C-alpha positions as CSV (number, residue, x, y, z in Angstrom):
1,X,-10.5,-11.2,-24.2
2,X,-7.5,-13.3,-23.7
3,X,-5.2,-10.7,-25.2
4,X,-7.0,-8.1,-22.9
5,X,-6.4,-10.1,-19.9
6,X,-2.7,-10.5,-21.0
7,X,-2.3,-7.0,-21.4
8,X,-3.8,-6.2,-17.8
9,X,-1.6,-8.8,-16.3
10,X,1.5,-7.5,-17.8
11,X,0.6,-3.8,-17.1
12,X,-0.3,-4.7,-13.5
13,X,3.1,-6.6,-13.1
14,X,5.0,-4.0,-14.7
15,X,3.4,-1.4,-12.3
16,X,4.0,-3.6,-9.3
17,X,7.8,-3.9,-10.3
18,X,7.9,-0.1,-10.5
19,X,6.3,0.5,-7.1
20,X,8.7,-2.2,-5.7
21,X,11.6,-0.2,-7.2
22,X,10.3,3.1,-5.8
23,X,9.8,1.8,-2.3
24,X,13.3,0.2,-2.4
25,X,14.9,3.3,-3.7
26,X,13.3,5.8,-1.1
27,X,16.1,7.8,0.7
28,X,15.0,8.8,4.1
29,X,15.7,12.3,5.3
30,X,16.7,13.4,1.8
31,X,15.0,15.6,-0.7
32,X,14.3,14.1,-4.2
33,X,17.0,16.4,-5.6
34,X,19.6,15.1,-3.1
35,X,18.8,11.4,-3.9
36,X,19.1,12.0,-7.6
37,X,22.5,13.3,-7.0
38,X,23.5,10.6,-4.8
39,X,25.7,8.3,-6.7
40,X,27.4,6.5,-4.0
41,X,24.6,4.2,-2.8
42,X,23.9,2.8,-6.3
43,X,20.3,2.7,-5.6
44,X,19.6,6.6,-6.2
45,X,16.4,7.5,-8.3
46,X,18.7,8.0,-11.4
47,X,20.4,4.5,-11.4
48,X,19.5,1.4,-13.3
49,X,17.9,-1.4,-11.1
50,X,20.8,-3.3,-9.7
51,X,21.2,-6.7,-8.0
52,X,19.7,-6.8,-4.4
53,X,22.8,-8.3,-3.1
54,X,26.0,-7.6,-5.2
55,X,24.7,-4.3,-6.8
56,X,25.6,-5.3,-10.2
57,X,23.4,-3.7,-13.0
58,X,20.6,-5.8,-14.3
59,X,20.1,-6.6,-17.9
60,X,16.6,-6.0,-19.7
61,X,15.9,-9.6,-19.8
62,X,16.2,-9.7,-16.0
63,X,13.7,-6.9,-15.7
64,X,10.5,-8.7,-17.2
65,X,8.0,-8.6,-14.4
66,X,7.2,-12.1,-13.0
67,X,8.5,-14.2,-15.8
68,X,12.2,-13.2,-15.1
69,X,12.0,-14.3,-11.4
70,X,10.4,-17.4,-12.4
71,X,12.9,-18.2,-15.0
72,X,15.8,-17.6,-12.6
73,X,14.1,-19.8,-9.9
74,X,14.1,-16.9,-7.4
75,X,17.8,-16.6,-7.6
76,X,20.0,-13.8,-9.2
77,X,22.1,-14.8,-12.1
78,X,25.1,-12.7,-11.2
79,X,25.7,-14.0,-7.7
80,X,23.3,-17.0,-7.2
81,X,21.7,-15.3,-4.1
82,X,18.1,-15.5,-3.5
83,X,15.8,-12.8,-4.5
84,X,13.5,-11.5,-1.8
85,X,9.9,-12.9,-2.2
86,X,8.2,-9.5,-2.1
87,X,9.6,-8.5,-5.5
88,X,7.5,-11.3,-7.1
89,X,4.6,-10.8,-4.7
90,X,4.3,-7.1,-5.5
91,X,4.3,-7.9,-9.2
92,X,1.6,-10.7,-8.9
93,X,-0.4,-8.6,-6.6
94,X,-0.7,-5.5,-8.9
95,X,-1.2,-8.0,-11.8
96,X,-4.3,-9.4,-10.0
97,X,-5.5,-5.9,-9.2
98,X,-5.4,-4.7,-13.0
99,X,-7.0,-8.1,-14.2
100,X,-9.8,-7.8,-11.6
101,X,-10.5,-4.1,-12.2
102,X,-10.6,-5.0,-15.8
103,X,-12.8,-8.0,-15.4
104,X,-15.4,-5.8,-13.2
105,X,-15.9,-3.5,-16.2
106,X,-15.2,-0.5,-14.1
107,X,-14.7,2.9,-15.9
108,X,-11.4,4.5,-16.6
109,X,-12.0,7.1,-13.7
110,X,-12.8,4.2,-11.4
111,X,-9.8,2.1,-12.6
112,X,-7.2,4.9,-12.0
113,X,-8.8,5.9,-8.7
114,X,-8.3,2.4,-7.4
115,X,-4.9,1.8,-8.9
116,X,-3.5,5.2,-7.2
117,X,-5.2,4.2,-3.9
118,X,-3.6,0.7,-3.9
119,X,-0.3,2.0,-4.8
120,X,-0.1,4.6,-2.2
121,X,-1.2,2.0,0.1
122,X,1.4,-0.5,-0.8
123,X,4.2,2.4,-0.6
124,X,2.9,3.1,3.2
125,X,3.0,-0.6,3.9
126,X,6.4,-1.0,2.7
127,X,7.8,2.2,4.2
128,X,6.5,1.3,7.8
129,X,7.3,-2.3,7.4
130,X,11.1,-1.5,6.4
131,X,11.8,1.8,8.3
132,X,9.2,2.0,10.9
133,X,8.7,5.6,9.4
134,X,6.2,6.8,6.8
135,X,6.9,10.1,4.7
136,X,4.6,13.0,5.1
137,X,4.2,13.1,1.2
138,X,2.4,9.6,1.3
139,X,0.2,10.5,4.0
140,X,-0.7,13.7,2.2
141,X,-1.1,11.9,-1.1
142,X,-3.6,9.5,0.7
143,X,-5.7,12.3,2.1
144,X,-5.8,14.0,-1.3
145,X,-7.2,10.8,-2.8
146,X,-9.7,10.5,-0.3
147,X,-11.2,13.9,-0.4
148,X,-11.5,13.5,-4.2
149,X,-13.1,10.2,-3.8
150,X,-15.6,11.4,-1.6
151,X,-16.2,14.7,-3.4
152,X,-17.1,12.8,-6.4
153,X,-19.4,10.5,-4.9
154,X,-21.0,12.5,-2.0
155,X,-21.4,15.9,-3.5
156,X,-23.3,18.2,-1.3
157,X,-23.4,15.4,1.5
158,X,-19.8,16.1,2.3
159,X,-20.8,16.1,6.0
160,X,-20.7,12.4,5.9
161,X,-17.0,12.2,5.0
162,X,-16.5,14.7,8.0
163,X,-18.3,12.2,10.2
164,X,-16.5,9.2,9.0
165,X,-12.8,10.6,9.1
166,X,-13.7,12.1,12.5
167,X,-14.9,8.7,13.8
168,X,-11.9,6.9,12.1
169,X,-9.4,9.4,13.7
170,X,-10.9,9.2,17.1
171,X,-11.6,5.4,17.3
172,X,-7.6,4.8,16.9
173,X,-6.0,8.0,18.2
174,X,-8.0,8.2,21.7
175,X,-7.2,4.6,22.9
176,X,-3.5,5.2,21.7
177,X,-3.2,8.5,23.5
178,X,-4.6,7.1,26.7
179,X,-2.4,3.9,26.4
180,X,0.7,6.2,25.9
181,X,-0.2,8.2,29.0
182,X,-0.6,5.2,31.0
183,X,2.3,3.3,29.9
184,X,4.4,6.7,29.7
185,X,5.8,5.8,26.2
186,X,4.6,6.4,22.8
187,X,2.7,3.4,21.5
188,X,1.3,4.9,18.3
189,X,2.8,7.3,15.7
190,X,0.4,10.1,14.4
191,X,0.5,8.6,10.8
192,X,-1.5,5.6,12.1
193,X,-4.6,7.5,13.0
194,X,-4.1,9.7,9.9
195,X,-4.0,6.9,7.7
196,X,-6.9,5.2,9.5
197,X,-9.2,8.2,9.3
198,X,-8.5,8.6,5.6
199,X,-9.2,5.0,4.7
200,X,-12.5,5.1,6.9
201,X,-14.2,7.4,4.4
202,X,-14.1,4.5,1.8
203,X,-16.2,2.4,4.3
204,X,-19.8,2.6,5.5
205,X,-19.8,4.3,8.7
206,X,-21.0,1.1,10.5
207,X,-18.1,-0.8,9.2
208,X,-15.5,1.6,10.7
209,X,-15.5,-0.2,14.2
210,X,-15.1,-3.4,12.6
211,X,-12.1,-1.7,10.6
212,X,-10.5,-1.1,13.8
213,X,-11.1,-4.5,15.4
214,X,-9.6,-6.2,12.6
215,X,-6.7,-3.9,12.4
216,X,-6.1,-4.7,16.2
217,X,-6.3,-8.4,15.5
218,X,-3.9,-8.5,12.7
219,X,-1.7,-6.3,14.7
220,X,-1.8,-8.8,17.8
221,X,-1.2,-11.8,15.5
222,X,1.7,-9.9,13.8
223,X,3.3,-9.2,17.2
224,X,2.8,-12.7,18.4
225,X,4.6,-14.0,15.2
226,X,7.2,-11.3,14.8
227,X,7.2,-9.1,17.9
228,X,9.2,-11.1,20.6
229,X,9.0,-8.0,23.0
230,X,10.0,-5.3,20.4
231,X,8.0,-2.6,18.6
232,X,6.4,-3.5,15.5
233,X,4.8,-1.4,12.7
234,X,1.1,-1.0,12.9
235,X,0.4,0.7,9.5
236,X,0.7,-2.9,7.7
237,X,-2.1,-4.0,9.8
238,X,-4.4,-1.2,9.0
239,X,-3.6,-1.8,5.2
240,X,-4.2,-5.3,5.4
241,X,-7.5,-5.0,7.3
242,X,-8.7,-2.2,5.0
243,X,-8.1,-4.4,1.9
244,X,-10.2,-7.2,3.3
245,X,-13.1,-5.2,4.6
246,X,-13.2,-2.9,1.5
247,X,-12.9,-5.9,-0.7
248,X,-15.9,-7.6,0.9
249,X,-17.8,-4.3,0.8
250,X,-17.2,-3.8,-2.8
251,X,-17.9,-7.5,-3.8
252,X,-21.3,-7.1,-2.0
253,X,-22.0,-3.9,-4.1
254,X,-21.0,-5.6,-7.4
255,X,-23.3,-8.4,-6.7
256,X,-26.0,-6.0,-6.6
257,X,-24.8,-4.1,-9.6
258,X,-23.7,-1.1,-7.9
259,X,-20.0,-0.4,-7.8
260,X,-19.6,3.0,-6.0
261,X,-16.0,3.4,-5.8
262,X,-15.8,6.8,-7.8
């Protein structure tokens, strides 16, 4: 059991490190082929991982998930600058996800389904937080995951999925549209209601309004702490609220012995 837990921890930490590299190397307004050919930035898809500050290539011992950052005490060896905390946070987060899924005894399809979902959510979180911009490919990937998930568990009752995503989209899009008309400026991007709708399908229909309320509360707190009169990304609030509500929902199902993710 110890070795299985250790393997899951290292696998999850490695996956989190990989996702963080993907999120950091996203080159906006460029195709993948253009990004691969871009050798000037030092952070193209074909480059080795480099120091966040001085751009020096990192050695293998500096790329061990979690442990390298801890041994370096959060500072780069090459230039002694502090390493952003989100690198360590992403590795610990996905190590936790892998270990929890393994401990819950989910089957492989369920495991893969949740790992893929959490990965897309993390990239959406990063992209909107860093760039106030969301790649269409990530939103499309989330919808593909959402539809596949619901086809697997709902079968002929696919109309339940239609109701859930329609309710989710309407609950966020309509207030955002009305607010934009009143204030005469865009207050909500189209990606926000699309992501909200896709995630609503994972929740019981009665929980969708609470999902909206919690997303709004997180957004308000975020604005009060970091806004200072400027625009803030809303997708991170949606992702954080979904993780909390979905987690509580699934813990309740796990207690009753019915894990119904996939």
